[in-house]
mmCIF file of the N, C-alpha and C atoms, coordinates in Angstrom:
data_MODEL
# 
_entry.id   MODEL 
# 
loop_
_atom_site.group_PDB 
_atom_site.id 
_atom_site.type_symbol 
_atom_site.label_atom_id 
_atom_site.label_alt_id 
_atom_site.label_comp_id 
_atom_site.label_asym_id 
_atom_site.label_entity_id 
_atom_site.label_seq_id 
_atom_site.pdbx_PDB_ins_code 
_atom_site.Cartn_x 
_atom_site.Cartn_y 
_atom_site.Cartn_z 
_atom_site.occupancy 
_atom_site.B_iso_or_equiv 
_atom_site.pdbx_formal_charge 
_atom_site.auth_seq_id 
_atom_site.auth_comp_id 
_atom_site.auth_asym_id 
_atom_site.auth_atom_id 
_atom_site.pdbx_PDB_model_num 
ATOM 1   N N  . MET A 1 1  ? 20.445  -2.934 -49.465 1.00 0.00 ? 1  MET A N  1 
ATOM 2   C CA . MET A 1 1  ? 20.161  -2.891 -48.225 1.00 0.00 ? 1  MET A CA 1 
ATOM 3   C C  . MET A 1 1  ? 19.094  -4.275 -48.330 1.00 0.00 ? 1  MET A C  1 
ATOM 4   N N  . PRO A 1 2  ? 19.779  -5.187 -47.339 1.00 0.00 ? 2  PRO A N  1 
ATOM 5   C CA . PRO A 1 2  ? 18.952  -6.210 -47.367 1.00 0.00 ? 2  PRO A CA 1 
ATOM 6   C C  . PRO A 1 2  ? 17.490  -6.135 -46.863 1.00 0.00 ? 2  PRO A C  1 
ATOM 7   N N  . VAL A 1 3  ? 16.658  -7.109 -46.960 1.00 0.00 ? 3  VAL A N  1 
ATOM 8   C CA . VAL A 1 3  ? 15.326  -6.791 -46.783 1.00 0.00 ? 3  VAL A CA 1 
ATOM 9   C C  . VAL A 1 3  ? 15.032  -6.936 -45.231 1.00 0.00 ? 3  VAL A C  1 
ATOM 10  N N  . TRP A 1 4  ? 15.675  -7.486 -44.502 1.00 0.00 ? 4  TRP A N  1 
ATOM 11  C CA . TRP A 1 4  ? 15.484  -7.467 -43.119 1.00 0.00 ? 4  TRP A CA 1 
ATOM 12  C C  . TRP A 1 4  ? 15.871  -6.033 -42.726 1.00 0.00 ? 4  TRP A C  1 
ATOM 13  N N  . GLN A 1 5  ? 16.906  -5.302 -42.868 1.00 0.00 ? 5  GLN A N  1 
ATOM 14  C CA . GLN A 1 5  ? 17.139  -4.260 -42.619 1.00 0.00 ? 5  GLN A CA 1 
ATOM 15  C C  . GLN A 1 5  ? 15.743  -3.010 -42.729 1.00 0.00 ? 5  GLN A C  1 
ATOM 16  N N  . GLN A 1 6  ? 15.524  -3.239 -44.107 1.00 0.00 ? 6  GLN A N  1 
ATOM 17  C CA . GLN A 1 6  ? 14.431  -2.301 -44.492 1.00 0.00 ? 6  GLN A CA 1 
ATOM 18  C C  . GLN A 1 6  ? 13.174  -2.526 -43.309 1.00 0.00 ? 6  GLN A C  1 
ATOM 19  N N  . VAL A 1 7  ? 12.865  -3.597 -43.255 1.00 0.00 ? 7  VAL A N  1 
ATOM 20  C CA . VAL A 1 7  ? 11.680  -4.131 -42.281 1.00 0.00 ? 7  VAL A CA 1 
ATOM 21  C C  . VAL A 1 7  ? 12.127  -3.686 -41.005 1.00 0.00 ? 7  VAL A C  1 
ATOM 22  N N  . LEU A 1 8  ? 13.478  -3.585 -40.563 1.00 0.00 ? 8  LEU A N  1 
ATOM 23  C CA . LEU A 1 8  ? 13.768  -3.100 -39.126 1.00 0.00 ? 8  LEU A CA 1 
ATOM 24  C C  . LEU A 1 8  ? 13.798  -1.604 -39.037 1.00 0.00 ? 8  LEU A C  1 
ATOM 25  N N  . VAL A 1 9  ? 13.830  -0.811 -40.113 1.00 0.00 ? 9  VAL A N  1 
ATOM 26  C CA . VAL A 1 9  ? 14.000  0.514  -40.317 1.00 0.00 ? 9  VAL A CA 1 
ATOM 27  C C  . VAL A 1 9  ? 12.410  0.902  -40.232 1.00 0.00 ? 9  VAL A C  1 
ATOM 28  N N  . GLY A 1 10 ? 11.628  -0.013 -41.129 1.00 0.00 ? 10 GLY A N  1 
ATOM 29  C CA . GLY A 1 10 ? 10.140  0.327  -40.989 1.00 0.00 ? 10 GLY A CA 1 
ATOM 30  C C  . GLY A 1 10 ? 9.523   0.065  -39.822 1.00 0.00 ? 10 GLY A C  1 
ATOM 31  N N  . ILE A 1 11 ? 10.051  -0.549 -38.723 1.00 0.00 ? 11 ILE A N  1 
ATOM 32  C CA . ILE A 1 11 ? 9.303   -1.149 -37.551 1.00 0.00 ? 11 ILE A CA 1 
ATOM 33  C C  . ILE A 1 11 ? 9.577   -0.382 -36.287 1.00 0.00 ? 11 ILE A C  1 
ATOM 34  N N  . VAL A 1 12 ? 10.982  -0.161 -36.284 1.00 0.00 ? 12 VAL A N  1 
ATOM 35  C CA . VAL A 1 12 ? 11.826  0.544  -34.980 1.00 0.00 ? 12 VAL A CA 1 
ATOM 36  C C  . VAL A 1 12 ? 10.984  2.002  -34.887 1.00 0.00 ? 12 VAL A C  1 
ATOM 37  N N  . PRO A 1 13 ? 10.793  2.878  -35.519 1.00 0.00 ? 13 PRO A N  1 
ATOM 38  C CA . PRO A 1 13 ? 10.174  3.999  -35.587 1.00 0.00 ? 13 PRO A CA 1 
ATOM 39  C C  . PRO A 1 13 ? 8.613   3.903  -34.725 1.00 0.00 ? 13 PRO A C  1 
ATOM 40  N N  . SER A 1 14 ? 7.951   2.962  -35.128 1.00 0.00 ? 14 SER A N  1 
ATOM 41  C CA . SER A 1 14 ? 6.467   2.603  -34.718 1.00 0.00 ? 14 SER A CA 1 
ATOM 42  C C  . SER A 1 14 ? 6.615   2.002  -33.111 1.00 0.00 ? 14 SER A C  1 
ATOM 43  N N  . ILE A 1 15 ? 7.673   1.139  -33.028 1.00 0.00 ? 15 ILE A N  1 
ATOM 44  C CA . ILE A 1 15 ? 8.102   0.863  -31.441 1.00 0.00 ? 15 ILE A CA 1 
ATOM 45  C C  . ILE A 1 15 ? 8.155   1.632  -30.570 1.00 0.00 ? 15 ILE A C  1 
ATOM 46  N N  . GLY A 1 16 ? 9.155   2.394  -30.974 1.00 0.00 ? 16 GLY A N  1 
ATOM 47  C CA . GLY A 1 16 ? 9.518   3.491  -30.221 1.00 0.00 ? 16 GLY A CA 1 
ATOM 48  C C  . GLY A 1 16 ? 8.655   4.712  -30.108 1.00 0.00 ? 16 GLY A C  1 
ATOM 49  N N  . VAL A 1 17 ? 7.809   4.891  -30.957 1.00 0.00 ? 17 VAL A N  1 
ATOM 50  C CA . VAL A 1 17 ? 6.512   5.984  -30.801 1.00 0.00 ? 17 VAL A CA 1 
ATOM 51  C C  . VAL A 1 17 ? 5.550   5.061  -29.818 1.00 0.00 ? 17 VAL A C  1 
ATOM 52  N N  . GLY A 1 18 ? 5.457   3.849  -30.137 1.00 0.00 ? 18 GLY A N  1 
ATOM 53  C CA . GLY A 1 18 ? 4.282   3.287  -29.035 1.00 0.00 ? 18 GLY A CA 1 
ATOM 54  C C  . GLY A 1 18 ? 4.828   3.115  -27.571 1.00 0.00 ? 18 GLY A C  1 
ATOM 55  N N  . ALA A 1 19 ? 6.044   2.698  -27.549 1.00 0.00 ? 19 ALA A N  1 
ATOM 56  C CA . ALA A 1 19 ? 6.758   2.859  -26.388 1.00 0.00 ? 19 ALA A CA 1 
ATOM 57  C C  . ALA A 1 19 ? 6.563   4.176  -25.447 1.00 0.00 ? 19 ALA A C  1 
ATOM 58  N N  . LEU A 1 20 ? 6.833   5.001  -26.373 1.00 0.00 ? 20 LEU A N  1 
ATOM 59  C CA . LEU A 1 20 ? 6.579   6.404  -25.504 1.00 0.00 ? 20 LEU A CA 1 
ATOM 60  C C  . LEU A 1 20 ? 5.185   6.696  -24.881 1.00 0.00 ? 20 LEU A C  1 
ATOM 61  N N  . PHE A 1 21 ? 4.426   6.390  -26.259 1.00 0.00 ? 21 PHE A N  1 
ATOM 62  C CA . PHE A 1 21 ? 3.052   6.662  -25.768 1.00 0.00 ? 21 PHE A CA 1 
ATOM 63  C C  . PHE A 1 21 ? 2.540   5.780  -24.420 1.00 0.00 ? 21 PHE A C  1 
ATOM 64  N N  . TRP A 1 22 ? 3.176   4.813  -24.389 1.00 0.00 ? 22 TRP A N  1 
ATOM 65  C CA . TRP A 1 22 ? 3.093   3.715  -23.275 1.00 0.00 ? 22 TRP A CA 1 
ATOM 66  C C  . TRP A 1 22 ? 3.332   4.344  -21.710 1.00 0.00 ? 22 TRP A C  1 
ATOM 67  N N  . PHE A 1 23 ? 4.702   4.954  -21.890 1.00 0.00 ? 23 PHE A N  1 
ATOM 68  C CA . PHE A 1 23 ? 5.190   5.462  -20.779 1.00 0.00 ? 23 PHE A CA 1 
ATOM 69  C C  . PHE A 1 23 ? 4.348   6.947  -20.459 1.00 0.00 ? 23 PHE A C  1 
ATOM 70  N N  . VAL A 1 24 ? 4.021   7.540  -21.305 1.00 0.00 ? 24 VAL A N  1 
ATOM 71  C CA . VAL A 1 24 ? 3.217   9.031  -21.199 1.00 0.00 ? 24 VAL A CA 1 
ATOM 72  C C  . VAL A 1 24 ? 2.005   8.448  -20.587 1.00 0.00 ? 24 VAL A C  1 
ATOM 73  N N  . MET A 1 25 ? 1.183   7.484  -21.196 1.00 0.00 ? 25 MET A N  1 
ATOM 74  C CA . MET A 1 25 ? 0.050   7.054  -20.664 1.00 0.00 ? 25 MET A CA 1 
ATOM 75  C C  . MET A 1 25 ? 0.034   6.636  -19.113 1.00 0.00 ? 25 MET A C  1 
ATOM 76  N N  . ARG A 1 26 ? 0.975   5.864  -18.844 1.00 0.00 ? 26 ARG A N  1 
ATOM 77  C CA . ARG A 1 26 ? 1.186   5.094  -17.404 1.00 0.00 ? 26 ARG A CA 1 
ATOM 78  C C  . ARG A 1 26 ? 1.627   6.335  -16.747 1.00 0.00 ? 26 ARG A C  1 
ATOM 79  N N  . ALA A 1 27 ? 2.331   7.348  -16.961 1.00 0.00 ? 27 ALA A N  1 
ATOM 80  C CA . ALA A 1 27 ? 2.660   8.330  -16.134 1.00 0.00 ? 27 ALA A CA 1 
ATOM 81  C C  . ALA A 1 27 ? 1.371   9.367  -15.974 1.00 0.00 ? 27 ALA A C  1 
ATOM 82  N N  . VAL A 1 28 ? 0.469   9.577  -16.603 1.00 0.00 ? 28 VAL A N  1 
ATOM 83  C CA . VAL A 1 28 ? -0.474  10.496 -16.484 1.00 0.00 ? 28 VAL A CA 1 
ATOM 84  C C  . VAL A 1 28 ? -1.945  9.234  -15.650 1.00 0.00 ? 28 VAL A C  1 
ATOM 85  N N  . ILE A 1 29 ? -1.750  7.953  -15.892 1.00 0.00 ? 29 ILE A N  1 
ATOM 86  C CA . ILE A 1 29 ? -2.754  7.325  -14.920 1.00 0.00 ? 29 ILE A CA 1 
ATOM 87  C C  . ILE A 1 29 ? -2.241  7.350  -13.505 1.00 0.00 ? 29 ILE A C  1 
ATOM 88  N N  . ARG A 1 30 ? -0.878  6.980  -13.390 1.00 0.00 ? 30 ARG A N  1 
ATOM 89  C CA . ARG A 1 30 ? -0.481  7.138  -11.903 1.00 0.00 ? 30 ARG A CA 1 
ATOM 90  C C  . ARG A 1 30 ? -0.724  8.535  -11.178 1.00 0.00 ? 30 ARG A C  1 
ATOM 91  N N  . ALA A 1 31 ? -0.590  9.333  -12.090 1.00 0.00 ? 31 ALA A N  1 
ATOM 92  C CA . ALA A 1 31 ? -0.712  10.982 -11.403 1.00 0.00 ? 31 ALA A CA 1 
ATOM 93  C C  . ALA A 1 31 ? -2.087  11.020 -10.955 1.00 0.00 ? 31 ALA A C  1 
ATOM 94  N N  . ASP A 1 32 ? -2.869  10.452 -11.946 1.00 0.00 ? 32 ASP A N  1 
ATOM 95  C CA . ASP A 1 32 ? -4.568  10.694 -11.507 1.00 0.00 ? 32 ASP A CA 1 
ATOM 96  C C  . ASP A 1 32 ? -4.870  9.902  -10.671 1.00 0.00 ? 32 ASP A C  1 
ATOM 97  N N  . ARG A 1 33 ? -4.236  8.427  -10.388 1.00 0.00 ? 33 ARG A N  1 
ATOM 98  C CA . ARG A 1 33 ? -4.567  7.662  -9.123  1.00 0.00 ? 33 ARG A CA 1 
ATOM 99  C C  . ARG A 1 33 ? -3.920  8.351  -7.999  1.00 0.00 ? 33 ARG A C  1 
ATOM 100 N N  . ASN A 1 34 ? -2.558  9.023  -8.066  1.00 0.00 ? 34 ASN A N  1 
ATOM 101 C CA . ASN A 1 34 ? -2.406  9.498  -6.709  1.00 0.00 ? 34 ASN A CA 1 
ATOM 102 C C  . ASN A 1 34 ? -3.033  10.833 -6.417  1.00 0.00 ? 34 ASN A C  1 
ATOM 103 N N  . GLU A 1 35 ? -3.752  11.440 -7.328  1.00 0.00 ? 35 GLU A N  1 
ATOM 104 C CA . GLU A 1 35 ? -4.357  12.602 -7.025  1.00 0.00 ? 35 GLU A CA 1 
ATOM 105 C C  . GLU A 1 35 ? -5.778  12.271 -6.564  1.00 0.00 ? 35 GLU A C  1 
ATOM 106 N N  . ARG A 1 36 ? -6.594  11.341 -7.008  1.00 0.00 ? 36 ARG A N  1 
ATOM 107 C CA . ARG A 1 36 ? -7.568  10.816 -6.667  1.00 0.00 ? 36 ARG A CA 1 
ATOM 108 C C  . ARG A 1 36 ? -7.505  10.295 -5.022  1.00 0.00 ? 36 ARG A C  1 
ATOM 109 N N  . ALA A 1 37 ? -6.577  9.378  -4.672  1.00 0.00 ? 37 ALA A N  1 
ATOM 110 C CA . ALA A 1 37 ? -6.228  9.113  -3.043  1.00 0.00 ? 37 ALA A CA 1 
ATOM 111 C C  . ALA A 1 37 ? -5.973  10.284 -2.632  1.00 0.00 ? 37 ALA A C  1 
ATOM 112 N N  . ALA A 1 38 ? -5.214  11.217 -2.790  1.00 0.00 ? 38 ALA A N  1 
ATOM 113 C CA . ALA A 1 38 ? -4.836  12.463 -2.152  1.00 0.00 ? 38 ALA A CA 1 
ATOM 114 C C  . ALA A 1 38 ? -6.184  13.338 -1.592  1.00 0.00 ? 38 ALA A C  1 
ATOM 115 N N  . LEU A 1 39 ? -7.170  13.331 -2.565  1.00 0.00 ? 39 LEU A N  1 
ATOM 116 C CA . LEU A 1 39 ? -8.212  14.170 -2.571  1.00 0.00 ? 39 LEU A CA 1 
ATOM 117 C C  . LEU A 1 39 ? -9.515  13.402 -1.553  1.00 0.00 ? 39 LEU A C  1 
ATOM 118 N N  . ALA A 1 40 ? -9.162  12.015 -1.603  1.00 0.00 ? 40 ALA A N  1 
ATOM 119 C CA . ALA A 1 40 ? -9.854  11.393 -0.808  1.00 0.00 ? 40 ALA A CA 1 
ATOM 120 C C  . ALA A 1 40 ? -9.628  11.323 0.491   1.00 0.00 ? 40 ALA A C  1 
ATOM 121 N N  . GLN A 1 41 ? -8.237  11.348 0.812   1.00 0.00 ? 41 GLN A N  1 
ATOM 122 C CA . GLN A 1 41 ? -7.831  11.642 2.371   1.00 0.00 ? 41 GLN A CA 1 
ATOM 123 C C  . GLN A 1 41 ? -8.222  13.010 2.618   1.00 0.00 ? 41 GLN A C  1 
ATOM 124 N N  . GLU A 1 42 ? -8.130  13.767 1.808   1.00 0.00 ? 42 GLU A N  1 
ATOM 125 C CA . GLU A 1 42 ? -8.320  15.301 2.191   1.00 0.00 ? 42 GLU A CA 1 
ATOM 126 C C  . GLU A 1 42 ? -9.735  15.397 2.741   1.00 0.00 ? 42 GLU A C  1 
ATOM 127 N N  . ASP A 1 43 ? -10.838 14.626 1.900   1.00 0.00 ? 43 ASP A N  1 
ATOM 128 C CA . ASP A 1 43 ? -12.296 14.667 2.381   1.00 0.00 ? 43 ASP A CA 1 
ATOM 129 C C  . ASP A 1 43 ? -12.398 13.897 3.510   1.00 0.00 ? 43 ASP A C  1 
ATOM 130 N N  . ALA A 1 44 ? -11.828 12.723 3.889   1.00 0.00 ? 44 ALA A N  1 
ATOM 131 C CA . ALA A 1 44 ? -11.793 12.302 4.769   1.00 0.00 ? 44 ALA A CA 1 
ATOM 132 C C  . ALA A 1 44 ? -11.588 12.767 6.192   1.00 0.00 ? 44 ALA A C  1 
ATOM 133 N N  . ALA A 1 45 ? -10.289 13.555 5.866   1.00 0.00 ? 45 ALA A N  1 
ATOM 134 C CA . ALA A 1 45 ? -9.636  14.502 6.918   1.00 0.00 ? 45 ALA A CA 1 
ATOM 135 C C  . ALA A 1 45 ? -11.006 15.644 7.713   1.00 0.00 ? 45 ALA A C  1 
ATOM 136 N N  . ALA A 1 46 ? -11.630 16.342 6.256   1.00 0.00 ? 46 ALA A N  1 
ATOM 137 C CA . ALA A 1 46 ? -12.495 17.327 6.483   1.00 0.00 ? 46 ALA A CA 1 
ATOM 138 C C  . ALA A 1 46 ? -13.915 16.794 7.109   1.00 0.00 ? 46 ALA A C  1 
ATOM 139 N N  . ALA A 1 47 ? -14.187 15.494 6.666   1.00 0.00 ? 47 ALA A N  1 
ATOM 140 C CA . ALA A 1 47 ? -15.241 15.110 7.426   1.00 0.00 ? 47 ALA A CA 1 
ATOM 141 C C  . ALA A 1 47 ? -15.265 14.403 8.809   1.00 0.00 ? 47 ALA A C  1 
ATOM 142 N N  . GLN A 1 48 ? -13.902 14.191 9.207   1.00 0.00 ? 48 GLN A N  1 
ATOM 143 C CA . GLN A 1 48 ? -13.717 13.870 10.542  1.00 0.00 ? 48 GLN A CA 1 
ATOM 144 C C  . GLN A 1 48 ? -13.611 15.199 11.473  1.00 0.00 ? 48 GLN A C  1 
ATOM 145 N N  . GLU A 1 49 ? -13.284 16.394 10.843  1.00 0.00 ? 49 GLU A N  1 
ATOM 146 C CA . GLU A 1 49 ? -13.040 17.514 11.492  1.00 0.00 ? 49 GLU A CA 1 
ATOM 147 C C  . GLU A 1 49 ? -14.767 18.014 11.962  1.00 0.00 ? 49 GLU A C  1 
ATOM 148 N N  . ASP A 1 50 ? -15.521 17.663 10.743  1.00 0.00 ? 50 ASP A N  1 
ATOM 149 C CA . ASP A 1 50 ? -16.860 18.430 10.731  1.00 0.00 ? 50 ASP A CA 1 
ATOM 150 C C  . ASP A 1 50 ? -17.699 17.519 11.786  1.00 0.00 ? 50 ASP A C  1 
ATOM 151 N N  . ASN A 1 51 ? -17.398 15.858 11.952  1.00 0.00 ? 51 ASN A N  1 
ATOM 152 C CA . ASN A 1 51 ? -17.938 15.527 13.063  1.00 0.00 ? 51 ASN A CA 1 
ATOM 153 C C  . ASN A 1 51 ? -17.311 15.777 14.300  1.00 0.00 ? 51 ASN A C  1 
ATOM 154 N N  . ALA A 1 52 ? -16.282 16.012 14.529  1.00 0.00 ? 52 ALA A N  1 
ATOM 155 C CA . ALA A 1 52 ? -15.665 16.103 15.892  1.00 0.00 ? 52 ALA A CA 1 
ATOM 156 C C  . ALA A 1 52 ? -16.220 17.843 16.279  1.00 0.00 ? 52 ALA A C  1 
ATOM 157 N N  . ALA A 1 53 ? -16.458 18.824 15.188  1.00 0.00 ? 53 ALA A N  1 
ATOM 158 C CA . ALA A 1 53 ? -16.981 19.941 15.846  1.00 0.00 ? 53 ALA A CA 1 
ATOM 159 C C  . ALA A 1 53 ? -18.562 19.895 15.843  1.00 0.00 ? 53 ALA A C  1 
ATOM 160 N N  . GLN A 1 54 ? -19.179 19.088 15.312  1.00 0.00 ? 54 GLN A N  1 
ATOM 161 C CA . GLN A 1 54 ? -20.765 19.073 15.659  1.00 0.00 ? 54 GLN A CA 1 
ATOM 162 C C  . GLN A 1 54 ? -20.908 18.172 16.887  1.00 0.00 ? 54 GLN A C  1 
ATOM 163 N N  . ALA A 1 55 ? -19.812 17.559 17.520  1.00 0.00 ? 55 ALA A N  1 
ATOM 164 C CA . ALA A 1 55 ? -20.172 16.598 18.584  1.00 0.00 ? 55 ALA A CA 1 
ATOM 165 C C  . ALA A 1 55 ? -19.732 17.269 20.156  1.00 0.00 ? 55 ALA A C  1 
# 
């Protein structure tokens, strides 16, 4: 087996695991961002209702 194939066999799994980790972390960060935005929107709506009820 040529040296370049040995290097490729050694590097490809690491690149694959790294790419998988990147996709998973990107999904987690996006989900967190969306959840925080939804909670902020919900809090703003609740604050508006409280202000309307007090007026």
